[in-house]
C-alpha positions as CSV (number, residue, x, y, z in Angstrom):
1,X,6.4,-4.8,-81.0
2,X,9.6,-5.6,-79.2
3,X,8.2,-4.1,-75.9
4,X,5.1,-6.3,-76.2
5,X,7.1,-9.4,-76.6
6,X,9.2,-8.4,-73.6
7,X,6.0,-8.0,-71.4
8,X,4.7,-11.3,-72.6
9,X,8.0,-12.9,-71.7
10,X,8.0,-11.4,-68.2
11,X,4.3,-12.1,-67.5
12,X,4.7,-15.8,-66.3
13,X,7.3,-14.7,-63.8
14,X,5.3,-11.7,-62.5
15,X,2.0,-13.6,-62.1
16,X,2.9,-15.3,-58.8
17,X,4.1,-12.0,-57.3
18,X,0.8,-10.3,-58.3
19,X,-1.2,-13.1,-56.8
20,X,0.6,-12.7,-53.5
21,X,0.1,-8.9,-53.4
22,X,-3.6,-9.1,-54.4
23,X,-5.8,-9.4,-51.3
24,X,-7.5,-12.8,-51.3
25,X,-11.3,-12.9,-51.0
26,X,-12.7,-13.6,-47.6
27,X,-13.2,-17.3,-47.1
28,X,-16.8,-18.3,-47.6
29,X,-17.8,-14.7,-48.5
30,X,-21.1,-14.8,-50.3
31,X,-24.5,-13.1,-50.3
32,X,-26.7,-15.0,-47.8
33,X,-29.9,-16.7,-48.8
34,X,-33.0,-14.5,-48.6
35,X,-30.8,-11.4,-48.9
36,X,-29.4,-9.3,-51.8
37,X,-26.0,-7.7,-52.1
38,X,-26.2,-4.6,-54.3
39,X,-23.2,-3.4,-56.4
40,X,-22.8,-0.4,-54.0
41,X,-21.9,-2.9,-51.3
42,X,-25.2,-2.8,-49.3
43,X,-27.1,-5.7,-47.8
44,X,-30.8,-6.1,-47.9
45,X,-32.9,-8.9,-46.4
46,X,-36.5,-8.0,-47.1
47,X,-38.1,-11.5,-46.6
48,X,-36.9,-14.8,-45.1
49,X,-40.1,-16.8,-45.6
50,X,-42.5,-18.1,-42.9
51,X,-41.1,-20.0,-39.9
52,X,-37.6,-18.6,-40.4
53,X,-36.5,-17.5,-36.8
54,X,-32.7,-17.2,-36.9
55,X,-30.7,-15.2,-39.5
56,X,-27.0,-15.9,-39.3
57,X,-24.9,-13.6,-41.4
58,X,-21.2,-14.6,-41.5
59,X,-18.4,-13.7,-43.9
60,X,-20.6,-10.9,-45.5
61,X,-19.1,-9.5,-48.7
62,X,-20.8,-6.1,-48.2
63,X,-19.5,-2.9,-46.6
64,X,-22.8,-1.4,-45.5
65,X,-26.0,-2.5,-43.7
66,X,-28.4,0.3,-44.8
67,X,-31.5,1.7,-43.3
68,X,-34.5,-0.8,-43.2
69,X,-32.2,-3.6,-44.3
70,X,-34.3,-6.2,-42.4
71,X,-37.7,-4.9,-43.1
72,X,-40.2,-7.7,-43.5
73,X,-38.4,-10.2,-41.2
74,X,-41.4,-10.2,-38.8
75,X,-40.9,-13.8,-37.6
76,X,-37.1,-13.6,-37.0
77,X,-36.1,-13.9,-33.4
78,X,-32.3,-13.8,-33.7
79,X,-30.0,-11.9,-36.0
80,X,-26.3,-12.7,-35.9
81,X,-23.6,-10.8,-37.8
82,X,-20.1,-12.2,-37.3
83,X,-16.7,-12.9,-38.9
84,X,-17.3,-10.2,-41.5
85,X,-14.1,-8.3,-42.2
86,X,-15.7,-6.4,-45.1
87,X,-18.4,-4.8,-43.1
88,X,-17.7,-1.1,-42.3
89,X,-20.9,0.7,-41.6
90,X,-24.4,0.3,-40.1
91,X,-26.8,3.1,-41.1
92,X,-29.6,4.6,-39.0
93,X,-32.7,2.5,-38.6
94,X,-30.9,-0.6,-39.8
95,X,-32.8,-2.6,-37.1
96,X,-36.1,-0.9,-37.1
97,X,-39.5,-2.1,-35.9
98,X,-38.7,-5.8,-35.8
99,X,-41.4,-6.5,-33.3
100,X,-40.5,-10.1,-32.5
101,X,-36.7,-9.8,-32.5
102,X,-35.2,-10.9,-29.2
103,X,-31.5,-11.1,-29.8
104,X,-29.0,-9.2,-31.9
105,X,-25.3,-10.3,-32.0
106,X,-22.7,-8.3,-33.8
107,X,-19.4,-9.9,-33.1
108,X,-15.8,-10.1,-34.6
109,X,-16.3,-7.5,-37.2
110,X,-13.1,-5.6,-36.7
111,X,-13.5,-3.2,-39.7
112,X,-17.0,-2.1,-38.5
113,X,-16.2,1.5,-37.5
114,X,-19.6,3.2,-37.6
115,X,-23.0,2.4,-36.2
116,X,-25.4,5.3,-36.9
117,X,-27.6,7.0,-34.4
118,X,-30.9,5.2,-34.1
119,X,-29.6,2.0,-35.8
120,X,-31.6,0.1,-33.2
121,X,-35.2,1.5,-33.1
122,X,-38.4,0.2,-31.7
123,X,-37.5,-3.3,-30.7
124,X,-40.0,-4.0,-27.9
125,X,-39.1,-7.7,-27.4
126,X,-35.4,-7.4,-27.6
127,X,-33.8,-9.3,-24.6
128,X,-30.1,-9.4,-25.6
129,X,-27.9,-7.0,-27.7
130,X,-24.2,-7.9,-28.0
131,X,-21.7,-5.7,-29.8
132,X,-18.2,-7.2,-29.3
133,X,-14.8,-7.0,-31.0
134,X,-15.5,-4.3,-33.5
135,X,-13.7,-1.1,-34.6
136,X,-16.4,1.4,-33.6
137,X,-15.1,4.6,-31.9
138,X,-18.3,5.7,-30.2
139,X,-20.7,4.0,-27.9
140,X,-23.6,2.8,-30.0
141,X,-26.9,4.6,-29.7
142,X,-29.3,2.3,-27.8
143,X,-31.7,5.0,-26.5
144,X,-34.4,4.2,-29.1
145,X,-34.8,0.5,-28.5
146,X,-37.7,0.8,-26.0
147,X,-37.5,-2.8,-24.9
148,X,-40.2,-4.0,-22.6
149,X,-38.4,-7.1,-21.5
150,X,-37.4,-7.8,-17.9
151,X,-33.7,-8.0,-17.3
152,X,-32.6,-6.7,-20.7
153,X,-28.9,-7.6,-21.3
154,X,-26.7,-5.2,-23.2
155,X,-23.2,-6.6,-23.9
156,X,-20.6,-4.2,-25.3
157,X,-17.2,-5.8,-25.1
158,X,-13.7,-5.8,-26.6
159,X,-14.2,-2.6,-28.5
160,X,-10.8,-1.0,-27.9
161,X,-11.5,2.3,-29.7
162,X,-14.5,3.4,-27.5
163,X,-13.1,5.8,-24.9
164,X,-16.1,7.4,-23.2
165,X,-19.5,6.6,-21.8
166,X,-21.5,9.8,-22.3
167,X,-24.3,11.1,-20.2
168,X,-27.8,9.6,-20.7
169,X,-26.2,6.9,-22.9
170,X,-28.8,4.2,-21.9
171,X,-31.9,6.3,-21.3
172,X,-34.8,4.8,-23.3
173,X,-33.1,1.5,-23.8
174,X,-35.8,-0.4,-21.9
175,X,-38.6,0.1,-19.4
176,X,-37.7,-2.7,-17.0
177,X,-34.5,-3.8,-15.3
178,X,-31.3,-4.2,-17.2
179,X,-27.9,-5.8,-17.0
180,X,-25.0,-3.9,-18.6
181,X,-21.9,-6.0,-19.5
182,X,-19.5,-3.3,-20.6
183,X,-16.2,-5.1,-20.2
184,X,-12.8,-5.2,-22.0
185,X,-13.3,-1.9,-23.9
186,X,-11.1,1.1,-24.3
187,X,-13.1,3.2,-21.8
188,X,-11.2,6.0,-20.1
189,X,-14.0,8.0,-18.6
190,X,-17.6,7.6,-17.5
191,X,-19.4,11.0,-17.6
192,X,-22.1,12.5,-15.3
193,X,-25.5,10.9,-15.5
194,X,-24.2,8.1,-17.8
195,X,-26.7,5.6,-16.5
196,X,-29.6,8.0,-16.0
197,X,-33.0,6.5,-16.6
198,X,-32.0,2.8,-16.1
199,X,-32.9,0.2,-13.5
200,X,-29.7,-1.8,-13.1
201,X,-29.5,-5.3,-11.8
202,X,-25.8,-5.6,-12.6
203,X,-23.2,-3.2,-14.0
204,X,-20.1,-5.0,-15.2
205,X,-17.1,-2.7,-16.0
206,X,-14.3,-5.2,-15.5
207,X,-11.2,-5.3,-17.6
208,X,-11.5,-1.8,-18.9
209,X,-7.8,-1.4,-18.3
210,X,-7.7,2.3,-19.3
211,X,-10.7,3.4,-17.2
212,X,-9.5,6.0,-14.7
213,X,-12.4,8.3,-14.0
214,X,-16.0,7.6,-13.1
215,X,-17.8,10.9,-12.5
216,X,-19.2,11.4,-9.0
217,X,-22.7,11.7,-10.6
218,X,-22.3,8.8,-13.0
219,X,-25.0,6.8,-11.3
220,X,-27.3,9.7,-10.6
221,X,-30.8,9.2,-12.0
222,X,-30.3,5.4,-12.1
223,X,-31.9,2.8,-9.8
224,X,-29.3,0.3,-8.7
225,X,-27.0,-1.4,-9.5
226,X,-27.3,-4.4,-7.2
227,X,-24.0,-5.8,-8.5
228,X,-21.0,-3.6,-9.4
229,X,-17.8,-5.2,-10.9
230,X,-14.9,-2.8,-11.5
231,X,-12.1,-5.5,-11.5
232,X,-8.9,-4.9,-13.5
233,X,-9.6,-1.2,-14.0
234,X,-7.5,1.9,-13.1
235,X,-10.3,3.6,-11.3
236,X,-8.9,5.7,-8.5
237,X,-12.2,6.5,-6.8
238,X,-15.8,5.3,-6.8
239,X,-18.7,7.8,-7.1
240,X,-20.1,8.7,-3.7
241,X,-23.6,8.9,-5.1
242,X,-25.6,5.8,-6.1
243,X,-23.8,3.2,-3.9
244,X,-26.8,2.6,-1.6
245,X,-28.3,-0.2,-3.7
246,X,-25.1,-2.2,-4.2
247,X,-25.3,-5.7,-2.6
248,X,-22.3,-7.2,-4.3
249,X,-19.1,-5.2,-5.0
250,X,-16.3,-6.8,-7.0
251,X,-13.0,-4.9,-7.3
252,X,-10.2,-7.5,-7.8
253,X,-6.9,-6.4,-9.3
254,X,-8.0,-2.8,-9.0
255,X,-4.7,-1.6,-7.7
256,X,-5.4,2.1,-8.3
257,X,-8.4,2.1,-6.1
258,X,-6.7,2.8,-2.8
259,X,-9.5,4.6,-1.1
260,X,-13.2,3.7,-0.8
261,X,-16.1,6.0,-0.1
262,X,-17.4,6.2,3.5
263,X,-18.7,2.9,4.6
264,X,-22.1,4.4,5.4
265,X,-22.7,4.7,1.7
266,X,-22.9,0.9,1.3
267,X,-26.0,0.4,3.4
268,X,-27.1,-2.8,1.5
269,X,-23.7,-4.3,0.9
270,X,-23.7,-8.1,1.6
271,X,-20.6,-9.3,-0.2
272,X,-17.4,-7.5,-1.2
273,X,-14.4,-9.0,-3.1
274,X,-11.7,-6.4,-3.1
275,X,-8.0,-6.0,-4.0
276,X,-6.5,-5.0,-0.6
277,X,-7.1,-6.7,2.7
278,X,-7.2,-3.3,4.5
279,X,-10.3,-2.3,2.7
280,X,-12.3,-5.0,4.3
281,X,-11.6,-3.3,7.7
282,X,-14.1,-0.6,6.6
283,X,-16.9,-3.2,6.5
284,X,-16.3,-4.8,9.9
285,X,-19.4,-4.5,12.0
286,X,-21.2,-2.6,9.2
287,X,-24.9,-2.9,9.7
288,X,-26.8,-3.9,6.6
289,X,-30.3,-2.6,5.7
290,X,-32.6,-5.6,5.2
291,X,-35.2,-4.8,2.6
292,X,-37.2,-8.0,3.3
293,X,-40.7,-6.8,4.1
294,X,-41.4,-9.8,6.2
295,X,-38.5,-8.9,8.5
296,X,-40.0,-5.5,9.0
297,X,-43.3,-7.0,9.9
298,X,-41.8,-9.4,12.4
299,X,-39.0,-7.3,13.8
300,X,-41.0,-7.0,17.1
301,X,-40.9,-10.8,17.3
302,X,-37.2,-11.2,17.4
303,X,-37.2,-13.2,20.6
304,X,-39.8,-15.6,19.1
305,X,-37.5,-15.8,16.0
306,X,-34.7,-16.9,18.2
307,X,-36.7,-19.6,19.9
308,X,-38.4,-21.0,16.8
309,X,-35.1,-21.0,14.8
310,X,-34.2,-24.1,16.8
311,X,-37.4,-25.9,16.0
312,X,-37.5,-28.3,13.0
313,X,-40.7,-26.8,11.7
314,X,-40.7,-23.0,11.7
315,X,-44.2,-22.8,10.3
316,X,-45.6,-23.1,13.8
317,X,-44.3,-19.6,14.5
318,X,-46.2,-18.0,11.7
319,X,-49.4,-20.1,12.3
320,X,-49.4,-18.7,15.9
321,X,-49.7,-15.2,14.4
322,X,-51.7,-15.5,11.2
323,X,-54.6,-17.7,10.1
324,X,-53.9,-20.6,7.8
325,X,-55.8,-18.9,5.0
326,X,-53.6,-15.8,5.3
327,X,-50.4,-17.8,5.2
328,X,-51.5,-19.7,2.1
329,X,-51.4,-16.6,-0.1
330,X,-48.0,-15.3,1.2
331,X,-44.7,-16.7,0.0
332,X,-42.4,-16.4,3.0
333,X,-38.7,-16.9,3.3
334,X,-38.6,-18.8,6.6
335,X,-34.9,-18.2,6.9
336,X,-35.3,-14.4,7.4
337,X,-34.6,-14.8,11.1
338,X,-31.0,-15.6,10.3
339,X,-28.9,-12.4,10.6
340,X,-27.3,-11.2,7.3
341,X,-23.5,-11.1,7.7
342,X,-21.4,-9.0,5.3
343,X,-18.7,-11.2,3.7
344,X,-15.5,-9.5,2.6
345,X,-12.3,-10.9,0.9
346,X,-9.4,-10.9,1.2
347,X,-9.5,-10.8,5.0
348,X,-6.9,-8.8,6.9
349,X,-3.9,-10.9,7.8
350,X,-1.6,-11.0,10.9
351,X,0.7,-8.4,9.4
352,X,-2.1,-5.9,8.7
353,X,-4.8,-6.2,11.3
354,X,-7.8,-3.8,11.3
355,X,-6.3,-1.1,13.5
356,X,-4.6,2.3,13.3
357,X,-0.8,2.5,13.1
358,X,-0.6,2.8,16.8
359,X,-3.0,0.2,18.0
360,X,-3.4,1.6,21.6
361,X,-4.1,5.1,22.8
362,X,-1.3,5.0,25.4
363,X,1.2,4.2,22.6
364,X,-0.1,7.2,20.7
365,X,0.8,9.5,23.6
366,X,4.1,7.8,24.4
367,X,5.4,7.8,20.8
368,X,5.1,11.6,20.8
369,X,6.9,12.0,24.1
370,X,9.7,9.6,23.0
371,X,10.3,11.0,19.6
372,X,10.4,14.6,20.8
373,X,12.8,13.6,23.6
374,X,15.1,11.8,21.1
375,X,15.0,14.6,18.6
376,X,15.6,17.4,21.1
377,X,18.2,15.5,23.1
378,X,20.3,14.5,20.2
379,X,20.0,17.8,18.4
380,X,21.2,19.6,21.5
381,X,24.2,17.2,21.8
382,X,25.1,17.7,18.1
383,X,24.8,21.5,18.3
384,X,26.9,21.8,21.4
385,X,29.6,19.5,20.2
386,X,29.9,21.0,16.7
387,X,29.9,24.6,18.0
388,X,32.4,24.0,20.8
389,X,35.7,25.8,20.6
390,X,37.5,22.8,22.0
391,X,39.5,20.5,19.7
392,X,37.5,17.7,18.0
393,X,38.8,14.6,19.7
394,X,38.0,10.9,18.9
395,X,35.3,10.6,21.7
396,X,33.7,13.9,20.5
397,X,33.7,12.7,16.9
398,X,32.2,9.4,17.8
399,X,29.6,11.1,20.0
400,X,28.5,13.3,17.0
401,X,28.0,10.2,14.9
402,X,26.0,8.5,17.6
403,X,23.8,11.6,18.1
404,X,23.1,11.8,14.4
405,X,22.1,8.2,14.2
406,X,19.7,8.6,17.2
407,X,18.4,11.8,15.8
408,X,17.4,9.9,12.6
409,X,15.6,7.4,14.8
410,X,13.7,10.3,16.3
411,X,12.7,11.4,12.8
412,X,11.4,7.9,12.1
413,X,9.2,8.0,15.2
414,X,8.0,11.5,14.4
415,X,7.0,10.4,10.9
416,X,5.1,7.3,12.2
417,X,3.4,9.4,14.9
418,X,2.3,12.1,12.4
419,X,0.8,9.6,10.0
420,X,-1.0,7.9,12.8
421,X,-2.5,11.2,14.0
422,X,-3.6,12.0,10.4
423,X,-5.2,8.6,9.7
424,X,-6.7,7.9,13.1
425,X,-9.9,5.9,12.7
426,X,-9.6,5.8,8.9
427,X,-6.3,4.0,8.4
428,X,-7.9,1.4,6.2
429,X,-8.5,4.1,3.6
430,X,-4.9,5.3,3.8
431,X,-3.1,2.1,4.3
432,X,-2.2,1.4,0.7
433,X,-1.1,4.9,-0.1
434,X,1.1,4.9,3.0
435,X,2.6,1.5,2.9
436,X,3.3,1.6,-0.9
437,X,4.3,5.2,-1.0
438,X,7.5,7.1,-0.6
439,X,6.7,8.1,3.0
440,X,6.8,4.6,4.3
441,X,10.0,3.8,2.3
442,X,11.6,6.9,3.8
443,X,10.6,5.9,7.3
444,X,11.9,2.4,6.8
445,X,15.2,3.7,5.5
446,X,15.5,6.0,8.5
447,X,14.9,3.3,11.0
448,X,17.2,0.7,9.6
449,X,20.0,3.2,8.9
450,X,19.6,4.8,12.3
451,X,19.5,1.6,14.3
452,X,22.4,0.0,12.5
453,X,24.6,3.2,12.6
454,X,23.7,3.6,16.3
455,X,24.6,0.0,17.2
456,X,27.8,0.3,15.1
457,X,28.8,3.6,16.8
458,X,28.1,2.3,20.3
459,X,30.3,-0.7,19.6
460,X,33.1,1.5,18.3
461,X,32.8,3.9,21.3
462,X,33.0,0.9,23.7
463,X,36.0,-0.6,21.9
464,X,37.7,2.7,21.8
465,X,37.4,3.2,25.6
466,X,38.5,-0.3,26.3
467,X,41.5,0.1,23.9
468,X,42.5,3.4,25.5
469,X,42.5,1.9,29.0
470,X,44.3,-1.3,27.9
471,X,47.1,0.6,26.0
472,X,47.2,3.8,28.1
473,X,51.0,3.7,28.4
474,X,51.6,3.0,24.7
475,X,51.0,6.4,23.2
476,X,51.9,5.2,19.7
477,X,48.9,2.8,19.8
478,X,46.4,5.5,20.7
479,X,43.5,5.8,18.3
480,X,43.8,8.9,16.2
481,X,41.0,11.0,14.7
482,X,41.9,10.0,11.1
483,X,41.6,6.3,12.2
484,X,38.2,7.0,13.7
485,X,37.0,8.8,10.5
486,X,37.9,5.8,8.4
487,X,36.2,3.4,10.9
488,X,33.0,5.5,10.8
489,X,33.0,5.7,7.1
490,X,32.8,2.0,7.1
491,X,29.9,2.2,9.5
492,X,28.0,4.7,7.3
493,X,28.6,2.5,4.3
494,X,27.4,-0.6,6.2
495,X,24.3,1.1,7.5
496,X,23.4,2.7,4.2
497,X,23.7,-0.6,2.3
498,X,21.4,-2.5,4.8
499,X,18.9,0.4,4.6
500,X,18.8,0.4,0.8
501,X,18.4,-3.4,0.3
502,X,14.7,-3.4,1.1
503,X,14.2,-0.6,-1.5
504,X,15.6,-2.8,-4.2
505,X,13.6,-6.0,-3.5
506,X,15.5,-7.8,-0.7
507,X,12.6,-7.7,1.8
508,X,10.6,-4.5,1.8
509,X,9.2,-1.8,4.0
510,X,5.5,-2.1,2.9
511,X,4.6,-5.3,4.7
512,X,3.4,-3.6,7.9
513,X,2.2,-0.2,8.8
514,X,5.2,0.7,10.9
515,X,7.5,0.3,7.8
516,X,9.9,-2.3,9.2
517,X,11.5,-4.9,6.8
518,X,9.3,-7.8,7.9
519,X,8.9,-9.5,4.5
520,X,10.4,-13.0,4.8
521,X,8.7,-14.6,1.8
522,X,11.9,-15.3,-0.1
523,X,15.1,-17.0,1.1
524,X,17.1,-13.9,0.4
525,X,14.8,-11.7,2.5
526,X,14.9,-14.2,5.3
527,X,18.7,-14.2,5.2
528,X,18.7,-10.4,5.2
529,X,16.7,-10.3,8.4
530,X,18.8,-13.0,10.1
531,X,22.1,-11.2,9.2
532,X,20.9,-7.9,10.7
533,X,19.8,-9.6,13.9
534,X,22.9,-11.7,14.3
535,X,25.1,-8.6,13.8
536,X,23.1,-6.7,16.5
537,X,23.3,-9.6,18.9
538,X,27.1,-9.9,18.3
539,X,27.5,-6.1,18.9
540,X,25.6,-6.4,22.2
541,X,27.9,-9.3,23.3
542,X,31.0,-7.2,22.4
543,X,29.7,-4.2,24.3
544,X,29.0,-6.3,27.4
545,X,32.4,-8.0,27.2
546,X,34.2,-4.7,26.9
547,X,32.4,-3.1,29.9
548,X,33.1,-6.2,32.0
549,X,36.8,-5.9,31.2
550,X,36.7,-2.2,32.0
551,X,35.0,-2.9,35.3
552,X,37.7,-5.4,36.4
553,X,40.4,-2.9,35.3
554,X,38.7,-0.3,37.5
555,X,39.0,-2.5,40.6
556,X,42.8,-2.2,40.4
557,X,43.6,-0.6,43.8
558,X,46.7,1.1,42.5
559,X,44.7,3.2,40.0
560,X,41.3,4.0,41.5
561,X,40.1,4.2,45.1
562,X,38.1,1.1,46.1
563,X,35.2,3.2,47.4
564,X,34.4,4.2,43.8
565,X,34.0,0.6,42.5
566,X,30.3,0.4,43.4
567,X,29.5,3.7,41.7
568,X,31.3,2.8,38.6
569,X,29.7,-0.6,38.4
570,X,26.3,0.9,38.7
571,X,26.9,3.3,35.9
572,X,28.3,0.5,33.6
573,X,25.2,-1.6,34.5
574,X,23.0,1.3,33.3
575,X,24.8,1.3,29.9
576,X,24.5,-2.4,29.5
577,X,20.9,-2.4,30.7
578,X,19.8,0.2,28.1
579,X,21.5,-1.8,25.3
580,X,19.9,-5.0,26.5
581,X,16.5,-3.4,26.9
582,X,16.7,-2.1,23.3
583,X,18.2,-5.2,21.6
584,X,17.1,-8.3,23.5
585,X,13.3,-8.3,23.1
586,X,13.3,-7.2,19.5
587,X,16.0,-9.7,18.5
588,X,14.3,-12.6,20.3
589,X,10.9,-12.1,18.6
590,X,12.4,-11.1,15.3
591,X,14.6,-14.2,15.1
592,X,11.6,-16.4,15.8
593,X,9.6,-14.6,13.1
594,X,12.5,-15.0,10.6
595,X,12.2,-18.7,11.1
596,X,8.4,-18.3,10.4
597,X,7.5,-19.2,14.0
598,X,6.2,-15.8,15.2
599,X,5.7,-15.5,18.9
600,X,4.2,-12.1,18.9
601,X,1.5,-10.3,16.8
602,X,2.1,-7.1,14.9
603,X,-0.3,-5.3,17.4
604,X,1.9,-6.3,20.3
605,X,5.1,-5.7,18.4
606,X,4.1,-2.0,18.3
607,X,4.6,-2.0,22.1
608,X,8.2,-3.1,21.6
609,X,8.6,-0.5,18.9
610,X,7.6,2.4,21.2
611,X,8.7,1.2,24.6
612,X,12.0,-0.6,23.8
613,X,13.2,0.0,20.3
614,X,14.0,3.7,20.8
615,X,15.4,3.3,24.3
616,X,19.0,3.9,23.2
617,X,18.0,6.9,21.0
618,X,16.6,8.6,24.1
619,X,19.1,7.4,26.6
620,X,22.4,7.8,24.6
621,X,22.5,11.6,24.5
622,X,22.1,11.7,28.3
623,X,24.3,8.7,29.2
624,X,27.1,9.6,26.8
625,X,27.0,13.4,26.7
626,X,24.5,15.5,28.7
627,X,25.3,13.9,32.1
628,X,29.1,14.3,31.7
629,X,31.0,17.3,33.1
630,X,32.7,17.9,29.8
631,X,29.3,18.4,28.0
632,X,28.0,20.6,30.8
633,X,31.1,22.7,30.5
634,X,30.7,23.1,26.7
635,X,27.0,23.7,27.1
636,X,27.4,26.6,29.6
637,X,30.3,28.1,27.6
638,X,28.0,28.1,24.6
639,X,25.2,29.8,26.5
640,X,27.6,32.4,27.7
641,X,28.2,33.5,24.1
642,X,24.5,34.5,24.0
643,X,24.6,36.3,27.3
644,X,23.2,33.5,29.5
645,X,24.8,31.7,32.5
646,X,28.0,33.8,32.4
647,X,28.9,33.2,36.0
648,X,28.6,29.5,35.6
649,X,30.7,29.6,32.4
650,X,33.4,31.7,34.2
651,X,33.6,29.0,36.9
652,X,34.3,26.4,34.3
653,X,37.0,28.6,32.7
654,X,38.7,29.1,36.1
655,X,38.4,25.4,36.9
656,X,40.1,24.5,33.6
657,X,42.8,27.1,34.1
658,X,43.6,26.0,37.6
659,X,43.7,22.4,36.6
660,X,46.1,23.2,33.7
661,X,48.4,25.3,35.9
662,X,48.4,22.6,38.6
663,X,49.4,20.0,36.1
664,X,52.2,22.2,34.8
665,X,53.6,22.7,38.3
666,X,53.4,19.1,39.2
667,X,55.1,18.1,36.0
668,X,58.0,20.6,36.3
669,X,58.8,20.1,40.0
670,X,58.3,16.4,40.0
671,X,60.3,15.7,37.0
672,X,63.7,15.9,38.9
673,X,62.6,14.3,42.1
674,X,60.4,11.3,41.2
675,X,61.9,8.0,40.0
676,X,61.3,7.1,36.4
677,X,59.0,4.1,37.3
678,X,56.8,6.4,39.5
679,X,56.6,8.9,36.6
680,X,55.3,6.2,34.2
681,X,52.8,5.0,36.8
682,X,51.7,8.5,37.4
683,X,51.2,9.2,33.7
684,X,49.3,5.9,33.2
685,X,47.1,6.7,36.2
686,X,46.3,10.2,34.9
687,X,45.4,8.9,31.5
688,X,43.5,6.0,33.0
689,X,41.5,8.2,35.2
690,X,40.7,10.6,32.4
691,X,39.3,7.7,30.3
692,X,37.3,6.4,33.2
693,X,35.8,9.8,33.8
694,X,34.7,9.9,30.1
695,X,33.3,6.3,30.4
696,X,31.7,6.4,33.8
697,X,31.0,9.9,35.0
698,X,27.4,9.9,33.6
699,X,25.8,11.3,36.7
700,X,28.4,13.8,37.8
């Protein structure tokens, strides 16, 4: 008794909680007029009365629409089922033999998880079937509809749990043409022969964001489609079979579709709206197959077409060929004389013209010669210097860094040349993979790192030679190897940072096919390009100034014979000319482009890339190493270790030994006789001459 009183006392307080937890009835849920809702949760609408053409079923309180649920609704044209959260199943033959039914709409029934096979059977006048925003997990069976209507429309949309379109999914749906609107679903795969037995006007697969695979034979057995829309999908390839009928192709925001089938497959294509501009290059000058019968009849009268096209009344042309009675029964399109032009968007822009990576054949040959020369020359210098038994001096160390930088430039050119050879004539199909892939990013990193490290090292070499000459008598101010190592560490850090910045969003390497950082859309990217160019111009000015000072120092008659002035000046001019040839044209056009006033196209910039950009990388190993006596000595001494050129190597050994003994004798005998001032001048002259030989003996 006490417990009962306790429960009664608590009941008023628990009642609001129970009301909150109890699921409220669906708003407006009631059994529709003309229908009965049985206790087992099934709906039946046997008769709606004469003249009743539209049955709208919303907020249904039932769970099942059973077989033959709408038997007797012979006059109904439209059945709409929507906003019914209670509905879970539709049994087989739910819509059976409704001979006048033209539209079925099943929408916004999220708990509808099952539509039985044959739910739609024998509906000869059905024009429109829409199944949208439900919870079904399999594509509904529509193979028994047998509609006889022209342009039957099937709309299946926003059903996120349907993952597959199986084979023969639409066979028997209708006997005439059809439009399939299959958008916004959870499709992941379209299987072989999925559209077999259909005549498709339009196939809409847009916004199926998980759709990755469309079987190569998905369209086999189908006629059409004339319009194909695969926008906002993850399709990586289109089927190669069944594309002949497509007149309109829409593939916007299809970023995974980086390669299209051969353009010969699109024989009737008239309009294409794609994701990438490079894909439009495939359709340039693509002939279209005109299926207009009248054009076939009059193709022999093309000249007359051209002449009559300018006349205000084209009927005179036809009346000259056919009798008036014949013309009256024919419905002609008098505009057939106009050529059909394929329209494609987005069009290729100035940064990505419709051409291969190397736009000209002569560039394709030159880039191979130049990159092989740069790679072999710099590799030889690196190998000889690093294997030499002589002490690693500051000039040698700097030369190793320069050779490595120029070797990287050769690798960049090799990578560009290889991709160009692989994609020749088909670059539009490889452009996206290349420019957005790791290969282009690696090439871009190589070229920026190599060019900046090369310029930095050239500047350091020039400054080091100028410093050595200027302070030749002050041995305590001589640049030591440890100092050079620290300086070059700074150069490596500087070059690496500038090469990495485009990889993290400050400009980028994917703007153009040659993988240079040419993106200047943002202020930060524009500043990045300008900083690099200003640094390069400043380095060139420093190099020129240093060599001019060295030249005037060489003209000192007390140190070097006057008859050598011209020879030294010529060699310095070569050094400055190679630097100028490399830096000036690129800097000039790049600065103009950075200010968004481009003076040269990407096509012509490739000439600069091949003919001027790598000049230093090819010339440096020869000007700074291979043409010097010291390098030739090291080279022949290295060959002698492998049994080659032993006599030549022995001559270099004897020359070095005789030079060393001569210096020792001169130093020991002259130390007591020569005045101190003369000794200092002699020492200065010796060091000065040694540096000048390193600087200027490029052709010895």
